[in-house]
Residue frames relative to the residue before (quaternion, step in Angstrom):
aa qw qx qy qz dx dy dz
M 1.0000 0.0000 0.0000 0.0000 0.00 0.00 0.00
P 0.4189 -0.7305 0.4784 0.2489 3.62 -0.73 0.99
I 0.3437 -0.6916 0.5944 0.2243 3.52 -1.30 0.49
Y 0.1311 -0.7947 0.5912 0.0412 3.57 -0.81 1.06
E 0.2589 -0.7431 0.5973 0.1548 3.55 -1.14 0.72
Y 0.0740 -0.7935 0.6040 0.0002 3.55 -0.98 0.92
E 0.0396 -0.7627 0.6419 0.0683 3.53 -1.30 0.42
L 0.5989 -0.5668 0.4218 0.3769 3.55 -1.21 0.51
E 0.5927 -0.5555 0.4408 0.3819 3.55 -1.19 0.58
E 0.6779 -0.5167 0.3401 0.3973 3.57 -1.21 0.55
G 0.7942 0.3111 -0.2408 0.4632 3.52 -1.09 0.78
Q 0.6561 0.4812 -0.3228 0.4836 3.59 1.24 -0.04
D 0.0745 -0.7758 0.6261 0.0256 3.54 -1.15 0.71
C 0.0277 -0.8102 0.5854 -0.0119 3.57 -1.04 0.67
S 0.3324 -0.7407 0.5489 0.1991 3.57 -0.91 0.89
V 0.5912 0.5851 -0.3638 0.4193 3.61 1.21 -0.37
C 0.8084 0.2317 -0.1127 0.5292 3.60 0.69 -1.08
G 0.4629 -0.7045 0.4343 0.3174 3.61 1.21 -0.24
G 0.6212 -0.5814 0.3359 0.4041 3.60 1.23 0.10
N 0.7960 0.0441 -0.0628 0.6004 3.61 1.21 -0.29
F 0.0211 0.7954 -0.6027 0.0614 3.56 -1.16 0.63
T 0.2966 -0.7258 0.5887 0.1964 3.56 -1.31 0.28
L 0.0702 -0.7886 0.6106 0.0153 3.55 -1.14 0.72
R 0.3202 -0.6811 0.6163 0.2320 3.54 -1.19 0.61
R 0.0774 0.8063 -0.5754 0.1130 3.55 -0.59 1.19
P 0.4900 -0.6507 0.4822 0.3225 3.60 -1.01 0.73
L 0.6203 -0.5604 0.4013 0.3744 3.56 -1.19 0.53
S 0.6753 0.5121 -0.2896 0.4448 3.58 1.10 -0.64
A 0.4994 0.6698 -0.4262 0.3468 3.63 1.24 -0.14
K 0.5415 -0.6013 0.4745 0.3465 3.57 -1.16 0.62
P 0.6010 -0.5655 0.4052 0.3935 3.62 -1.10 0.56
L 0.4083 -0.7077 0.5266 0.2347 3.55 -1.00 0.89
T 0.1027 -0.8172 0.5662 0.0312 3.60 -0.76 1.02
Q 0.7652 0.2504 -0.1441 0.5753 3.58 1.26 -0.37
C 0.5339 -0.5941 0.4939 0.3437 3.54 -1.20 0.62
P 0.4641 -0.6959 0.4631 0.2932 3.62 -0.82 0.88
L 0.6865 0.4841 -0.2856 0.4614 3.63 1.16 -0.47
C 0.8311 0.2144 -0.0856 0.5059 3.57 0.67 -1.11
K 0.3899 -0.7647 0.4307 0.2787 3.62 1.34 -0.13
K 0.4451 0.6634 -0.4809 0.3612 3.63 1.17 0.45
A 0.6254 -0.5610 0.3939 0.3728 3.59 -1.24 0.51
V 0.0953 -0.7991 0.5932 0.0211 3.55 -1.01 0.93
K 0.1973 -0.7367 0.6252 0.1654 3.54 -1.33 0.26
K 0.4705 -0.6680 0.5054 0.2775 3.56 -1.14 0.73
L 0.3113 -0.7514 0.5573 0.1674 3.56 -0.96 0.91
I 0.3688 -0.6584 0.5980 0.2701 3.52 -1.25 0.48
S 0.0463 -0.8308 0.5544 -0.0197 3.55 -0.55 1.14
G 0.5467 -0.6096 0.4699 0.3298 3.51 -1.29 0.40
F 0.2854 -0.7378 0.5790 0.1975 3.53 -1.28 0.04
S 0.5105 -0.6577 0.4745 0.2858 3.51 -1.21 0.53
T 0.0427 -0.7728 0.6328 0.0247 3.53 -1.01 0.86
P 0.5034 -0.6447 0.4597 0.3460 3.59 -0.96 0.66
S 0.1186 -0.7860 0.6025 0.0713 3.54 -1.03 0.72
I 0.3567 -0.7091 0.5673 0.2194 3.54 -1.08 0.74
T 0.2825 -0.7987 0.5120 0.1417 3.54 -0.62 1.12
K 0.7832 0.1436 -0.0959 0.5973 3.58 1.20 -0.41
P 0.5658 -0.5782 0.4389 0.3911 3.59 -1.12 0.47
L 0.5343 -0.6221 0.4604 0.3399 3.57 -1.11 0.63
S 0.3414 -0.7309 0.5549 0.2033 3.56 -1.01 0.84
I 0.6818 -0.4638 0.3611 0.4355 3.54 -1.31 0.17
S 0.6605 0.5004 -0.3190 0.4599 3.59 0.94 -0.83
D 0.6165 0.5329 -0.3467 0.4645 3.62 1.06 -0.69
A 0.6565 0.5095 -0.3065 0.4642 3.58 0.96 -0.86
K 0.6555 0.5014 -0.3138 0.4695 3.61 0.98 -0.82
K 0.6425 0.5220 -0.3198 0.4609 3.60 1.00 -0.81
A 0.6755 0.4861 -0.2836 0.4764 3.57 1.12 -0.68
G 0.6040 -0.6077 0.3389 0.3886 3.60 1.27 -0.03
F 0.5000 0.6495 -0.4337 0.3741 3.61 1.23 0.19
T 0.3763 -0.6657 0.5861 0.2678 3.54 -1.26 0.49
V 0.2091 -0.7919 0.5664 0.0910 3.55 -0.70 1.11
L 0.1056 -0.8000 0.5903 0.0172 3.54 -0.79 1.08
K 0.1950 -0.7555 0.6152 0.1131 3.54 -1.20 0.67
K 0.4210 -0.7037 0.5131 0.2537 3.57 -0.89 0.94
T 0.1957 -0.7991 0.5608 0.0930 3.59 -0.75 1.08
S 0.7726 -0.1032 0.0699 0.6226 3.57 1.07 -0.70
K 0.7548 -0.3802 0.2542 0.4703 3.55 -1.28 -0.02
G 0.8557 0.0688 -0.0890 0.5051 3.56 -0.56 1.24
E 0.6878 0.4448 -0.2927 0.4933 3.62 1.23 0.02
Y 0.0581 -0.7933 0.6060 -0.0117 3.54 -0.97 0.96
E 0.1041 -0.7714 0.6215 0.0885 3.54 -1.22 0.48
R 0.5799 -0.5859 0.4334 0.3642 3.56 -1.21 0.55
Q 0.3222 -0.7230 0.5745 0.2085 3.53 -1.17 0.57
């Protein structure tokens, strides 16, 4: 189920919801137009998403642990296992 971010329409403030909130809602749900707590008008925000990032290059031992065959170039067109 996706997580959606919402904020109150411009010019509105609320001490109950704080002006913005997140909800888990099914894709089949009708668009949310009011805050479930304070009933004021809201708009859906476009938010970013998290992607995994590699902080260091993979080493030969990491590649072998992952099940890859590591080859080393010995001469033009010839490779051998490491």
